[in-house]
C-alpha positions in Angstrom: 108.9 148.9 367.4 106.5 151.4 365.7 107.8 154.9 365.0 105.0 157.5 365.7 105.3 161.3 365.5 103.3 163.8 367.7 102.9 167.5 367.7 102.8 169.8 370.7 101.0 172.6 369.0 101.0 176.1 370.5 98.6 178.9 369.6 99.0 182.7 369.9 98.0 182.6 373.6 100.9 180.0 374.3 98.3 177.3 375.0 98.8 173.8 373.7 96.4 171.6 371.8 95.4 168.2 373.2 92.9 165.8 371.6 90.7 163.0 372.9 90.7 159.5 371.4 87.6 157.8 370.4 85.9 154.7 371.9 86.9 152.3 369.2 90.7 153.0 369.5 93.8 151.4 371.2 93.4 153.9 374.1 89.7 154.7 374.4 88.9 158.2 375.6 92.5 159.0 376.5 94.0 162.3 375.7 97.0 162.7 373.4 99.1 165.1 371.3 98.0 164.7 367.7 100.1 162.7 365.3 100.5 159.3 363.8 102.6 156.6 362.3 105.5 157.1 360.1 104.8 156.1 356.5 107.3 154.4 354.2 109.9 156.8 352.5 108.6 159.6 354.7 110.7 161.9 356.9 109.5 162.5 360.5 108.9 166.2 359.7 106.9 165.3 356.7 105.0 162.7 358.7 103.8 165.1 361.4 102.8 167.9 358.9 100.8 165.3 357.0 99.1 163.8 360.2 98.2 167.2 361.5 96.8 168.3 358.2 94.7 165.1 357.9 93.6 164.8 361.4 93.0 168.5 362.2 93.2 170.3 359.0 95.6 172.8 360.6 98.8 174.6 359.3 101.7 174.2 361.4 105.3 175.4 361.6 107.9 173.1 363.2 109.7 175.0 365.9 111.8 172.2 367.6 111.8 168.7 369.0 111.5 167.1 372.4 113.2 164.0 373.6 111.9 160.7 372.0 109.9 158.3 374.1 110.0 154.6 374.0 107.1 152.9 375.7 106.0 149.3 375.7 102.0 149.0 375.8 102.3 145.3 375.9 100.6 144.5 372.6 102.8 147.0 370.9 106.0 149.0 371.5 106.2 152.6 370.1 108.9 155.2 369.6 107.2 158.5 370.0 108.9 161.4 368.3 107.5 164.8 369.6 107.8 168.1 367.7 107.0 171.5 369.1 104.9 173.4 366.6 103.1 176.8 366.2 99.9 177.5 364.4 97.8 180.4 363.3 94.8 178.2 362.9 92.0 179.3 365.2 90.2 175.9 365.5 91.0 172.3 364.6 88.5 170.5 362.4 88.3 167.0 364.1 88.0 164.1 361.7 89.3 161.2 364.0 89.1 162.6 367.6 86.2 163.1 370.0 87.2 166.5 371.4 90.0 169.0 371.8 91.2 171.5 374.4 93.6 174.2 374.6 95.7 174.2 377.8 98.4 176.2 379.3 101.5 174.2 380.1 100.7 174.1 383.8 97.3 172.4 383.0 98.7 169.7 381.0 98.7 167.1 383.7 95.2 167.6 384.5 94.0 165.4 381.6 94.1 161.7 381.4 97.0 161.2 378.9 98.1 158.0 377.2 101.2 156.8 378.9 103.8 157.8 376.3 102.2 161.3 376.1 102.6 161.8 379.8 106.4 161.8 379.1 106.0 164.3 376.3 103.9 166.7 378.5 106.4 166.6 381.3 109.4 167.3 378.9 107.3 170.3 377.4 106.5 171.6 380.8 110.2 171.7 381.7 111.0 173.7 378.6 108.0 176.1 378.7 109.7 179.1 380.4 109.9 182.6 378.9 110.9 182.6 375.3 113.8 184.6 374.0 113.2 187.8 372.3 113.8 187.8 368.5 116.0 190.8 368.5 116.1 193.9 366.2 113.6 194.2 363.4 114.5 194.0 359.8 115.5 197.3 358.2 115.7 196.4 354.6 115.8 199.5 352.4 113.7 199.2 349.2 116.7 200.2 347.0 119.1 197.6 348.5 120.5 194.9 346.3 119.2 191.5 345.6 121.4 190.2 348.4 118.8 191.5 350.8 116.2 189.4 349.0 118.2 186.2 349.5 118.6 187.2 353.3 115.0 187.7 353.7 114.1 184.5 351.9 116.5 182.7 354.2 114.8 184.2 357.3 111.3 183.5 356.1 112.2 180.0 355.0 113.6 179.3 358.5 110.9 180.8 360.7 110.7 178.8 363.8 107.5 179.9 365.3 104.9 182.4 366.2 107.2 185.0 367.9 109.4 185.2 364.7 106.3 185.4 362.5 105.1 188.3 364.5 108.5 190.0 364.3 108.5 189.7 360.5 104.9 191.0 360.3 105.8 194.1 362.4 108.8 194.7 360.1 106.6 194.4 357.0 104.1 196.8 358.5 106.9 199.3 359.0 108.6 198.7 355.7 106.4 198.3 352.6 109.3 196.7 350.7 109.3 193.7 353.0 105.5 193.4 352.7 105.8 193.4 349.0 108.5 190.8 349.1 106.3 188.5 351.3 103.6 188.9 348.7 106.1 187.8 345.9 107.5 184.9 347.9 104.0 183.5 348.4 103.9 182.7 344.8 107.4 181.0 344.8 108.0 177.6 343.4 109.7 176.8 346.6 106.6 175.4 348.5 108.1 175.9 352.1 109.1 179.6 351.2 105.6 180.2 349.7 103.8 178.7 352.7 105.9 180.6 355.3 105.4 183.8 353.5 101.7 183.5 353.1 101.5 182.3 356.8 103.3 185.5 357.8 101.0 187.5 355.7 98.1 186.2 357.7 99.8 187.6 360.8 100.3 191.0 359.0 96.5 190.9 358.2 95.6 190.1 361.8 97.6 193.0 363.2 97.4 195.5 360.3 94.2 194.7 358.2 94.4 197.8 356.0 97.7 196.8 354.7 96.4 193.9 352.9 93.6 195.8 350.8 96.0 196.8 347.9 97.2 193.3 347.5 93.7 191.7 347.5 92.9 191.9 343.8 96.0 190.1 342.9 95.5 187.4 345.7 91.8 186.8 344.5 92.8 186.6 340.8 95.6 184.1 341.7 93.5 181.6 343.7 92.4 179.5 340.7 96.1 179.3 339.5 97.7 178.2 342.8 99.0 174.7 343.0 100.2 175.1 346.6 97.4 174.2 348.8 99.0 175.7 352.0 99.3 179.1 350.4 95.6 178.8 349.1 94.6 178.2 352.8 96.4 181.2 354.0 94.9 183.4 351.3 91.4 182.2 351.9 91.8 182.9 355.7 92.9 186.4 354.9 89.9 187.0 352.6 87.5 185.4 355.1 88.5 188.1 357.6 88.1 190.9 355.0 85.3 193.4 354.8 83.7 192.3 351.6 82.2 195.6 350.7 85.7 197.0 350.2 86.3 194.4 347.4 85.1 195.1 343.8 82.1 193.4 342.4 84.4 191.8 339.7 86.4 190.1 342.5 83.2 189.2 344.3 82.3 187.2 341.3 85.7 185.5 341.2 85.3 184.5 344.8 81.9 183.2 344.3 83.0 180.9 341.5 86.2 179.7 343.3 84.5 179.1 346.7 81.5 177.1 345.3 84.0 175.0 343.2 86.0 174.3 346.4 82.8 173.2 348.3 81.8 170.9 345.5 85.3 169.4 345.0 86.1 166.0 346.5 89.6 167.0 346.8 89.5 170.2 348.7 91.0 170.2 352.2 88.6 170.7 355.2 90.1 174.2 355.9 89.6 175.3 352.4 86.1 174.4 352.5 85.5 176.0 355.9 87.0 179.2 354.7 85.0 179.0 351.5 81.8 178.8 353.5 82.7 181.8 355.6 83.5 183.9 352.5 80.4 182.8 350.8 78.3 183.6 353.8 79.8 187.2 353.9 79.1 187.6 350.3 75.5 186.4 350.8 75.0 189.3 353.1 75.6 191.6 350.1 74.0 189.3 347.5 71.0 187.5 349.3 70.4 185.4 346.1 73.4 183.4 347.1 72.0 182.2 350.4 69.9 179.3 348.9 72.8 178.1 346.8 75.1 178.2 349.8 72.5 176.3 352.0 72.2 173.5 349.3 75.9 173.2 349.0 76.3 173.0 352.9 73.5 170.6 353.1 75.3 168.2 350.6 78.5 168.5 352.8 76.7 167.2 355.8 76.9 163.7 354.4 80.8 163.9 354.0 81.5 162.3 357.3 84.1 164.8 358.5 83.2 166.0 362.0 84.9 169.3 361.3 83.1 170.3 358.2 79.8 169.1 359.6 80.3 171.3 362.6 81.4 174.3 360.5 78.5 173.7 358.2 75.9 173.8 361.0 77.4 177.1 362.1 77.0 178.5 358.6 73.5 177.2 358.4 72.6 178.9 361.6 73.9 182.1 360.5 72.1 181.9 357.2 68.9 181.3 359.1 69.5 184.4 361.2 70.7 186.4 358.2 69.0 189.8 358.1 66.9 190.6 355.1 68.4 193.9 353.7 65.6 195.6 351.5 68.2 198.2 350.4 70.4 195.4 348.8 69.6 195.3 345.1 73.2 194.4 344.0 73.5 191.4 341.7 76.4 189.5 340.5 76.8 189.5 336.8 
C-alpha cells in the first residue's frame, strides 16, 4: 500500500484549493487535493510541506488532520493522509496540474474528484462549521522579563492557522514590542519559528502596511544573508506590496541586484522568482532603464518549463508593454 499525503488548503476567505490532474496521469482530468507520495525517511508533515512547495510554490501552515482514507484503485492501493492547512499565498503556481479552483466547503462535491479525494472532501465538509474564537489578545509589556519572549515564541511556533495569525497580527499592531519581537524571531536559527514569524508579519503588512516601513531597511539588507527560503519568500512578498517610492535609493539598488540574481538562479523557488519580477516591475516604474533588462530576464524564464513562472512572466511582460513613459523620471541607480 502506497502512503500519500494531501492538503486541504484554506485561504483567507475560507475557500479550499482543488487542482486538476493532467491527461497523462493515473486519473486524467480528475480533481484532487494537492499532495504526493511519502519519501523514504520523511515524516508525513515534511512530505505535505515539500509536495505543496514543489507543485504549487505555496507556503502552508498545518492546522490539523482528517481521517486517513484507504482506497483500492485496482492497479494500486493507497493510504491517503489528509492535512488541513492555511495559506497566505494569493495564487498557486502550477507546475504539474492543469488548473486550480478555490471553492467554499459546500461546493466541494460539484467537482469530479478522484475516488479517495471524495472521502476527504466529505470529511472536511463535516468539520467546516464555525471556527472557535482565539480569545484575548496578547498584552505583553515591553519591560516584561524574558519569560514573555519564551511564551511568545511558543505561541508563534505553534500557530495553527489563519485565525491565530490574524490574532497575533492585531496584537502586534497594538503593541510595538510584539511587532519588534516578530521581526527578531524571523531571523532565528529555528527555521519553523522564523517562518511562522515572517508569515505573521505578512499578515501585519496586509492589515497595517504603515507598520512595516521602519523595519524595511533591515529586511532588505538581510535578503542576501538569509538561508531560510521560507522567510525570504515572506519578506519578498512584503516588499512586493510596498510603495517603492517610500524606500531609499540605496535600498532600491540592493533590491535590483538581489531580484535579478534570483531570476537568473537555477535554484530559486518559483514564488521567489515571481515576487522578484513584481518588485523589479515596480522599480522599473521609477527607473525606466530597468525595463529592458527585466524583459530580457523574463524572456529567458519562459523556457524554464514551469507553468506558474511562464504565466507570471506573461503578466509582467504585458504590464511592461503598458508601462507609462514618465518624462519627469530622471532618477538613475548608481
